[in-house]
Structures are given as C-alpha cells and as structure tokens.
C-alpha positions as CSV (number, residue, x, y, z in Angstrom):
1,H,109.0,82.3,75.1
2,A,105.2,82.2,75.6
3,S,105.3,80.0,78.7
4,M,108.2,82.1,80.1
5,A,106.1,85.3,79.6
6,I,103.2,83.6,81.4
7,Y,105.5,82.6,84.3
8,N,106.7,86.3,84.5
9,A,103.1,87.4,84.7
10,Y,102.4,84.9,87.4
11,C,105.4,85.9,89.5
12,D,104.3,89.6,89.0
13,R,100.8,88.8,90.1
14,V,99.3,90.2,86.9
15,P,95.6,89.7,85.9
16,M,95.6,88.1,82.5
17,L,93.0,86.2,80.5
18,I,94.8,84.0,78.0
19,I,93.0,82.2,75.2
20,G,94.7,79.3,73.4
21,A,93.6,76.4,71.3
22,T,94.1,72.7,70.6
23,G,93.3,70.5,67.7
24,P,90.2,68.3,67.8
25,V,90.1,66.3,71.0
26,D,87.8,63.9,69.1
27,A,90.3,61.9,67.1
28,A,87.7,61.1,64.4
29,R,87.7,64.8,63.5
30,R,91.4,65.3,63.1
31,R,92.6,66.2,59.6
32,P,95.8,64.6,58.4
33,W,99.1,65.7,60.0
34,I,98.5,69.2,61.3
35,D,95.6,68.4,63.6
36,W,97.5,65.5,65.1
37,I,100.7,67.4,65.9
38,H,98.7,70.4,67.3
39,T,96.5,68.4,69.7
40,A,97.2,67.8,73.4
41,A,95.2,65.8,75.8
42,D,95.7,68.3,78.5
43,Q,97.2,71.5,77.1
44,G,96.5,73.5,80.4
45,A,99.0,71.2,82.1
46,L,101.8,73.1,80.4
47,I,101.3,76.1,82.6
48,R,98.9,74.8,85.4
49,A,101.6,75.2,88.0
50,Y,101.9,78.9,87.4
51,A,98.4,79.8,86.4
52,K,95.5,80.6,88.8
53,W,92.9,78.6,86.9
54,D,92.5,76.9,83.5
55,D,89.6,75.3,81.6
56,Q,88.9,73.5,78.3
57,P,85.2,73.9,77.6
58,A,83.4,71.5,75.3
59,S,80.6,73.7,74.0
60,V,80.0,77.3,72.9
61,E,77.8,77.9,75.8
62,A,80.4,76.5,78.2
63,A,83.1,78.6,76.5
64,L,81.2,81.8,77.1
65,E,80.7,80.9,80.8
66,S,84.4,79.9,81.0
67,L,85.5,83.3,79.7
68,A,83.2,85.2,82.1
69,H,84.4,83.0,85.0
70,G,88.1,83.3,84.1
71,H,87.8,87.1,83.8
72,S,86.4,87.2,87.4
73,I,89.0,84.8,88.8
74,T,92.1,86.6,87.3
75,R,91.0,90.0,88.6
76,E,90.4,88.9,92.2
77,A,93.4,89.4,94.5
78,P,95.9,87.9,94.4
79,S,95.8,88.2,90.7
80,A,97.5,85.8,88.3
81,P,97.0,84.6,84.7
82,V,94.2,82.2,83.8
83,Y,94.1,80.0,80.7
84,I,91.2,78.9,78.5
85,C,91.8,76.4,75.8
86,L,89.3,76.1,72.9
87,D,89.0,73.0,70.8
88,V,89.3,73.8,67.1
89,S,86.2,71.8,66.3
90,L,84.3,74.0,68.8
91,Q,85.6,77.1,67.0
92,E,84.7,75.8,63.5
93,Q,81.3,74.4,64.1
94,R,78.2,76.1,62.7
95,L,75.8,77.6,65.3
96,P,72.1,77.0,64.8
97,A,71.3,80.2,66.6
98,P,73.2,82.9,68.5
99,P,74.1,81.6,72.0
100,A,72.9,83.4,75.2
101,L,75.6,85.6,76.7
102,P,76.4,85.3,80.4
103,D,75.1,88.1,82.7
104,V,78.4,89.5,83.8
105,G,76.8,92.5,85.2
106,R,75.8,90.6,88.3
107,D,79.4,90.0,89.3
108,R,79.8,92.7,92.0
109,S,82.0,90.7,94.3
110,P,85.0,92.5,95.8
111,R,88.3,92.1,94.0
112,S,90.4,92.2,97.2
113,H,89.8,91.6,100.8
114,G,90.8,93.7,103.8
115,P,92.1,92.8,107.2
116,D,90.0,91.8,110.2
117,A,89.4,94.1,113.1
118,V,91.8,92.2,115.4
119,A,94.7,92.5,112.9
120,V,94.0,96.3,112.5
121,R,93.9,96.8,116.3
122,T,97.1,94.8,116.9
123,T,98.9,96.6,114.1
124,L,97.9,100.0,115.6
125,D,99.1,98.9,119.0
126,L,102.5,97.9,117.7
127,L,102.8,101.1,115.7
128,G,101.9,103.1,118.8
129,Q,104.7,101.3,120.8
130,A,107.3,101.6,118.1
131,R,110.1,104.2,118.3
132,R,111.8,103.4,115.0
133,P,109.1,102.0,112.6
134,L,110.2,101.0,109.2
135,F,107.9,100.3,106.2
136,L,108.9,97.8,103.4
137,L,106.7,98.7,100.4
138,G,106.6,96.1,97.7
139,R,103.9,94.9,95.3
140,L,101.1,97.5,95.8
141,G,98.4,99.1,93.7
142,R,98.7,102.0,91.3
143,D,95.7,104.0,92.6
144,E,96.7,107.6,93.3
145,Q,94.6,107.8,96.5
146,D,96.3,104.7,97.8
147,W,99.7,106.3,97.0
148,D,98.7,109.4,99.1
149,R,97.5,107.1,101.9
150,R,100.9,105.4,102.2
151,V,102.6,108.8,102.4
152,A,100.1,109.9,105.1
153,L,100.6,106.7,107.1
154,A,104.4,107.0,107.0
155,E,104.1,110.7,108.1
156,R,101.7,109.9,110.9
157,Y,104.2,107.6,112.6
158,G,107.5,109.1,111.3
159,A,108.2,105.7,109.7
160,L,111.1,105.4,107.3
161,V,110.3,103.7,104.0
162,I,112.3,101.2,101.8
163,S,111.1,100.4,98.3
164,D,112.3,98.0,95.7
165,L,113.3,98.2,92.0
166,K,111.7,94.8,91.3
167,T,108.3,96.3,91.9
168,G,106.6,99.5,90.5
169,A,106.6,103.0,92.0
170,V,104.9,102.9,95.4
171,F,106.3,105.9,97.3
172,P,107.9,109.2,96.3
173,T,111.7,108.5,96.3
174,T,112.5,112.2,97.1
175,H,110.4,112.2,100.3
176,P,112.5,112.7,103.5
177,L,111.1,109.5,104.9
178,H,112.5,107.5,101.9
179,P,116.2,108.0,102.8
180,T,117.9,105.2,100.8
181,P,117.6,104.5,97.0
182,P,115.7,101.4,96.0
183,G,117.6,98.4,94.7
184,T,117.0,95.1,93.0
185,F,119.1,93.6,95.7
186,L,119.1,95.0,99.2
187,P,121.5,98.0,99.5
188,A,123.8,98.2,102.5
189,A,122.2,101.4,103.6
190,S,118.7,99.8,103.6
191,A,120.1,96.8,105.5
192,A,121.3,99.2,108.2
193,L,117.8,100.6,108.6
194,I,116.4,97.0,109.0
195,G,119.0,96.4,111.8
196,Q,118.1,99.7,113.6
197,A,114.3,99.4,113.4
198,D,112.2,98.2,116.3
199,L,109.1,97.6,114.2
200,I,109.0,96.5,110.5
201,L,105.7,96.7,108.6
202,S,106.0,94.7,105.4
203,L,103.3,95.6,102.8
204,G,103.4,93.3,99.8
205,W,107.2,93.0,100.0
206,T,108.8,90.5,97.7
207,D,110.9,87.9,99.6
208,L,110.7,89.2,103.1
209,A,112.6,86.2,104.5
210,G,115.4,86.7,102.0
211,T,115.5,90.4,102.8
212,I,115.9,89.8,106.5
213,A,118.6,87.3,105.8
214,A,120.4,89.7,103.5
215,A,120.4,92.4,106.2
216,A,122.0,89.9,108.6
217,G,124.6,89.2,105.9
218,H,125.4,92.9,105.9
219,S,126.0,92.6,109.7
220,H,122.6,94.2,110.5
221,P,120.5,91.4,111.9
222,A,116.9,92.4,112.5
223,S,115.7,92.6,116.1
224,A,112.4,94.3,115.3
225,R,108.9,92.9,115.7
226,I,107.7,92.2,112.1
227,I,104.2,92.5,110.6
228,S,103.6,91.1,107.2
229,C,100.5,92.0,105.2
230,T,100.0,90.2,101.9
231,A,97.3,88.1,100.3
232,D,99.9,86.2,98.3
233,S,99.7,82.9,100.2
234,A,96.5,82.1,98.4
235,L,98.7,81.3,95.3
236,H,101.5,79.4,96.9
237,N,102.0,75.9,95.7
238,G,104.6,73.1,95.8
239,W,105.8,73.6,92.2
240,S,106.9,77.2,92.1
241,K,109.2,78.4,94.8
242,D,108.3,82.1,94.1
243,S,106.6,81.9,97.5
244,F,110.2,82.3,99.0
245,G,111.1,81.2,102.5
246,R,109.0,81.2,105.6
247,E,108.5,84.7,106.8
248,P,110.0,85.5,110.2
249,V,107.0,87.5,111.5
250,D,105.2,88.3,114.7
251,L,101.9,89.1,113.0
252,S,100.7,87.8,109.6
253,V,97.8,89.7,108.0
254,P,96.4,87.8,105.0
255,A,94.8,90.8,103.2
256,D,95.3,93.4,100.5
257,P,98.1,95.7,101.9
258,D,96.5,98.9,100.6
259,L,93.3,98.0,102.4
260,L,95.3,97.6,105.6
261,V,96.8,101.1,105.1
262,R,93.2,102.5,104.6
263,A,92.0,100.8,107.8
264,L,95.0,102.1,109.8
265,L,94.4,105.7,108.6
266,D,90.6,105.4,109.2
267,A,91.4,104.6,112.9
268,R,92.5,108.3,113.2
269,E,95.1,107.5,115.8
270,P,97.1,110.6,116.9
271,A,100.3,111.4,115.0
272,K,103.3,109.9,116.8
273,P,106.8,111.2,115.9
274,A,109.4,108.5,115.6
275,E,112.8,108.6,117.2
276,W,114.9,107.9,114.2
277,P,118.3,109.7,114.5
278,A,118.8,112.5,112.0
279,R,120.4,111.3,108.8
280,D,121.5,112.5,105.5
281,R,119.9,110.8,102.4
282,A,122.1,107.9,101.3
283,Q,124.0,108.9,98.2
284,V,125.4,106.6,95.5
285,P,128.5,108.2,94.0
286,P,128.2,108.6,90.2
287,V,130.4,106.6,88.0
288,A,133.1,108.8,86.7
289,G,133.2,109.6,83.0
290,G,136.1,109.0,80.7
291,G,137.3,105.8,79.1
292,S,135.5,104.0,76.4
293,G,131.8,103.6,76.4
294,I,129.0,105.5,78.2
295,S,128.3,104.6,81.8
296,M,124.8,103.6,82.9
297,N,124.9,106.6,85.2
298,E,125.6,109.0,82.3
299,L,122.8,107.3,80.3
300,A,120.4,107.8,83.3
301,G,121.3,111.5,83.6
302,A,120.9,112.2,79.9
303,L,117.5,110.4,79.8
304,R,116.3,112.2,82.9
305,G,117.2,115.5,81.2
306,A,115.4,114.5,78.0
307,L,112.2,113.6,79.8
308,A,112.2,116.6,82.2
309,G,109.1,118.6,82.5
310,E,106.8,116.1,80.6
311,P,105.0,113.1,82.1
312,A,106.6,109.7,81.2
313,C,106.4,106.1,82.4
314,L,109.5,104.1,82.8
315,V,108.2,100.7,81.7
316,R,111.5,98.7,82.3
317,L,115.0,99.4,83.6
318,P,118.0,97.0,83.2
319,L,119.5,95.2,86.1
320,G,122.5,97.5,86.3
321,W,120.3,100.7,86.8
322,S,121.1,102.4,90.1
323,G,118.2,103.1,92.3
324,A,119.7,106.5,92.9
325,D,118.9,107.3,89.3
326,L,115.2,106.6,89.8
327,D,113.1,109.6,90.7
328,V,109.4,108.7,91.1
329,G,106.5,110.8,92.4
330,H,103.5,109.1,90.8
331,P,102.4,105.4,90.6
332,L,102.8,105.4,86.8
333,D,106.3,106.9,86.9
334,Y,107.8,103.3,87.0
335,L,106.2,99.9,86.4
336,G,108.9,97.6,87.8
337,Q,110.5,94.5,86.5
338,D,108.8,91.4,85.0
339,G,108.4,89.3,88.1
340,G,110.1,86.1,86.9
341,A,113.4,87.5,85.7
342,G,112.9,86.0,82.2
343,V,115.2,87.6,79.6
344,G,113.3,88.6,76.5
345,S,110.2,90.0,78.2
346,G,111.2,93.7,77.9
347,P,110.0,94.4,74.3
348,G,106.6,92.9,74.8
349,M,106.1,94.7,78.1
350,A,107.1,98.0,76.4
351,V,104.5,97.5,73.7
352,G,101.8,96.4,76.2
353,A,102.5,99.5,78.3
354,A,102.4,101.7,75.2
355,L,99.0,100.3,74.4
356,A,97.7,100.8,77.9
357,L,99.0,104.4,78.1
358,E,97.7,105.5,74.7
359,G,95.9,108.8,75.0
360,T,97.0,109.5,78.6
361,G,99.7,112.0,77.6
362,R,102.3,109.9,79.5
363,L,105.1,108.7,77.2
364,P,106.1,105.1,77.7
365,V,109.9,104.7,77.9
366,A,111.7,101.3,78.2
367,V,115.4,101.0,78.9
368,L,116.3,97.5,77.8
369,G,119.4,95.4,77.7
370,D,120.7,94.3,74.3
371,G,120.2,90.6,75.2
372,D,116.6,91.2,76.4
373,F,115.9,93.2,73.2
374,L,117.3,90.7,70.8
375,M,115.3,87.8,72.4
376,G,111.9,89.5,72.0
377,G,112.6,92.4,69.6
378,T,110.0,91.4,67.0
379,A,107.3,92.5,69.4
380,I,108.0,96.2,68.6
381,W,106.4,95.7,65.1
382,T,103.1,95.8,66.9
383,A,103.8,99.2,68.3
384,A,104.7,100.5,64.8
385,H,101.7,98.8,63.2
386,Y,99.3,100.4,65.7
387,R,101.1,103.8,65.7
388,L,101.7,103.6,69.5
389,P,104.1,106.4,70.7
390,L,107.0,104.6,72.4
391,L,110.6,105.3,73.2
392,I,113.0,102.3,73.6
393,V,116.5,102.9,74.8
394,V,118.8,99.9,74.5
395,A,121.6,99.9,77.1
396,N,123.9,97.9,74.8
397,N,127.0,96.5,76.4
398,S,127.3,93.7,73.7
399,S,127.0,91.0,76.4
400,F,124.7,89.0,78.6
401,Y,126.8,90.7,81.3
402,N,125.0,89.5,84.3
403,D,126.4,86.0,83.9
404,V,129.9,87.3,83.2
405,V,129.9,88.8,86.7
406,H,128.7,85.5,88.1
407,Q,131.4,83.5,86.2
408,E,134.1,85.8,87.4
409,R,132.9,85.4,91.0
410,I,132.9,81.6,90.7
411,A,136.3,81.6,89.0
412,A,137.8,83.6,91.9
413,Q,136.2,81.1,94.4
414,R,137.8,78.2,92.5
415,A,141.1,79.9,91.9
416,R,140.6,79.7,88.1
417,P,141.5,82.5,85.6
418,A,138.5,84.7,84.8
419,R,139.6,85.5,81.2
420,N,137.1,83.0,79.8
421,S,134.1,84.5,81.4
422,W,133.0,86.2,78.2
423,I,132.5,82.8,76.4
424,G,128.8,82.3,75.6
425,Q,128.0,85.7,77.0
426,A,129.5,88.2,74.4
427,I,127.0,89.5,71.8
428,A,129.6,90.3,69.2
429,D,131.5,89.0,66.1
430,P,129.3,89.9,64.3
431,D,127.9,93.0,66.1
432,P,124.1,93.0,65.7
433,D,122.8,96.2,64.0
434,L,119.9,96.9,66.4
435,A,119.1,100.2,64.7
436,A,118.7,98.5,61.3
437,F,116.6,95.8,62.9
438,A,114.3,98.3,64.5
439,R,114.0,100.3,61.3
440,S,113.0,97.1,59.5
441,L,110.1,96.8,62.0
442,G,108.9,100.4,61.4
443,F,110.8,102.3,64.1
444,Q,112.8,105.4,63.8
445,A,116.3,104.4,64.9
446,P,119.5,106.4,64.5
447,G,122.7,104.4,64.3
448,P,124.6,103.3,67.4
449,L,125.4,106.1,69.8
450,R,128.9,105.9,71.3
451,D,129.8,109.6,71.9
452,R,128.7,110.7,75.4
453,S,128.8,114.3,74.4
454,A,126.1,113.6,71.8
455,L,123.9,111.6,74.2
456,P,121.8,114.4,75.8
457,G,120.9,115.8,72.4
458,A,120.1,112.5,70.8
459,L,117.9,111.4,73.7
460,A,116.1,114.8,73.7
461,A,115.4,114.5,70.0
462,A,114.2,110.9,70.4
463,A,111.9,111.8,73.2
464,A,110.4,114.7,71.2
465,A,109.8,112.4,68.2
466,A,108.1,109.9,70.4
467,R,105.9,112.5,72.0
468,S,104.9,113.6,68.5
469,G,103.5,110.1,68.0
470,Q,106.5,108.2,66.6
471,C,108.0,104.8,67.6
472,V,111.7,105.5,68.3
473,L,114.6,103.3,69.4
474,V,118.1,104.5,70.4
475,D,121.0,102.1,70.6
476,V,123.3,103.4,73.3
477,R,126.6,101.6,73.6
478,V,127.3,101.4,77.4
479,R,130.2,99.9,79.3
480,P,129.5,97.4,82.0
481,D,130.0,99.2,85.4
482,G,129.7,97.2,88.6
483,Y,126.6,95.0,88.1
484,A,125.4,96.6,84.9
485,T,123.9,94.2,82.4
486,G,122.9,94.5,78.8
487,G,121.3,91.1,78.8
C-alpha cells in the first residue's frame, strides 16, 4: 500500500519528502532477528523508478544536508516524491555536540521555468492565425491569479476549453467557453471539438497522444496544428509508461504551462474573436429515479444541495461520477484523482486534504467508492485523532464494479455468458458495516442510507456536523449506473 501511494503521488506529480529507515547497514551492529529482516542493501531501489531522487546518508551531517537537498528537489517542477532512508544506527547514535544546520535560506532558485522567447512568439503567431482555437487544460497550478489568467487568455482568443476529471479544477465549468462537461475518459462532445479545432493548445494535459487517438475513435480525427506545453518530459524514464505515447505536436514547449499563459498575456496582443459556431452547452441527461438503490446522479444532486452557499473542497470523486455534476469556480473546489489509479488511496488523500485545509473555512468532502474506502479506511482514524473537520460520503454499490463492466465487455467479445462477472468483484455476503467501522475509528456515522427521499436531509445534516468541527461518514447505497463504480 505504501509503494502504491508513492506511485500515485509520482503520477500526480506531487512534491513529497518521504523519510524511511533501514536496519544497520553495518552487519556487526545488527541485533538478533529484527535488525536482519528489516535491513536492505538498497532500500531506495524499491521505488527508485517512480521517485525523483533518493539518498541513504551515512552521518548526521549528511542526513541534514540530504533533507535540505531533497526538499529543494521535490519542489522544483516537475514535482515528484523524493525518498531519504536513514540507517537505524545513525538514528540511535549519541551526538557529541549539536550538528550545524544547513543554510536553507540561501536556496532562492526558481521552482519552475518559463518558455523561451521563440516559443512564446511562435505560439502567439499560431493563436493569431487560428479561427477555432481549443485549449486542453490538464495538470496546472492552484494559484488564483493563474486561474484568472487562463480565463483571460481563453477570452482574448475566444478559445473553447476542455478540462479533465483526472486533474484538479483549472477553469470554471460554467463559463460559456467551457461547453462540455469534463470526463475521466474523453466524452464524445469533447471529441467533436477536437475534430473541429484548427489549433489545439495543450497545457499540462494528461495523455495528449491518447486523447487525440480517442477523438479519432469517435470519428473526429484532429486536423489542427497542436502546441503542447509541459515540463513533464524531465521525469520520463524507461520503467514507468506514465509518459504515455509520443505527442503528435507541431510545437513542443518544455516549460511550466502557467508561465506560458502569463507570457502570452504579457504580450498584450489584441483580442481576436474566434469563429466557433454558436452552440448550446452539452448536456448529460440525468439518470432517472425509481428502482432499487440511489443513482450517482441523485447522490450528486443531494450533495450539491447540502454544500450550497458554503465553501467546500471535493477531494475525490469516484470513477462513475459524471462531469456534468461537477461545478467548479475556484482552484480548490476539486482536487482531482490520485494520478496512478490505485484503489485504496482515497481515505488517505481525504485526511491529507483535511489537514491542509484546516483553518481555511473550506470543508473537505471526499466521495469514495466502497472498495477504495475498505482498502485504506483505517487512515480516517488520523482525522478523528486530530479533530480535523471532514465529510466522507461512500458511494457504496457493494462491488468493485469497474471490473464487472470490463468482464461483461470481454464476455460479449468472446460470446460467453456475463452472469459470472460478479465473481471476485462483489463486496457482499457478508455485507461490511462501513458505518460501524467508521464509528470505531472516531467518526460520526449514521447507518446505511438506502432511501432516496431521506438523502438530501441526511447529507445536509452531515455537512452541518462536519462544518461544526466533526468527522462524519455517510454510507450511501448506490446502484451501478453506466460506468459507476464503488471500487
């Protein structure tokens, strides 16, 4: 679980300083049994393929320098975890005198790097020539001024915008220039925009090559010139394929995308209206009520009503959440997914976000699948222990449903019956009591909620309790609709 969490953070390009330990590297110092089984010759090798840097210092002075160095490395863009392994003998030795601390105040180097003048000029020229520009906004910063600059740049050129549920909030979803709801996978309406665009500006987009291929699969092949701005190539290696396919671009700008946006705006080019045809915002029809269980759409509507009027941060959303049910107007309205698609990460991310948001007045809210919650649920004890206000809603369909859909698809391809697709996926018989589990860890948790008429009131009460400083979990029994997943 720990190595998967680090891989998630690597794929999500998160700055993280991780400190671990090994038993005595000096075999003469190893105590019987425990020191031997807890000693590795190269512990950093466990995660070196998906860490930015690692070190195993051999003295206290070197350890202090390593911590300072690692802190600087992990924060520099593109960010990723670093790992420092401390020998237990180093930790337990007696110091003759306090060691000198590194002068970290001298480290004033930039944490990200902007584009060169040629790249800025070329991008401006291409934008000036475009009649139907399209911006793909992916992994970008959470600075409010950078958010405003993205909006200003899109408005200057009349560029339509596509965002992604895999990454955090980067553009207001209700803005007229954001006509299609975001998706974890490319929606058909977004694919149509890619096919119609004559210039695509990709800013930190995740899997540009796959997105262009997906648009072609929707019968909307891209004919546009494509600019891609990302610093991500600095982390690409042969082990992890999270670098995706070769980008089909006309101009590659190896820089921080937000700094490119700033440079384009600073050029003060005149506003140029685009020639996109008038269009209505793409609508996703709501899932009809009725039948057993609560639909994900009904859960989304009730949660939106419970949070209305007060600032909140959606830390996580399950795979089956519709982009049409995401309404963001601030960088902290939604934090995105975990990067590496590792089930079990949600509870820990919820607690981490609650810690980071403490005292901001913004309520952290995590909507987790039941499989995700069960794999890492003990993490919520930390929130209860530190009295961190937090609301967790479990979208519980009693299944790792994502793979059920996949097995049904394969069964159809192979002309096999799909009736066995539940095997190994159902989380039932016995039915886990998630509320009792949460209460045992210090959360307020009413029993399973199955009545859709009671859903709005229950979520409103839960949100009010969390805003008063409580840790609250609500187990909502949802039915699998479309690609919804509780796992």
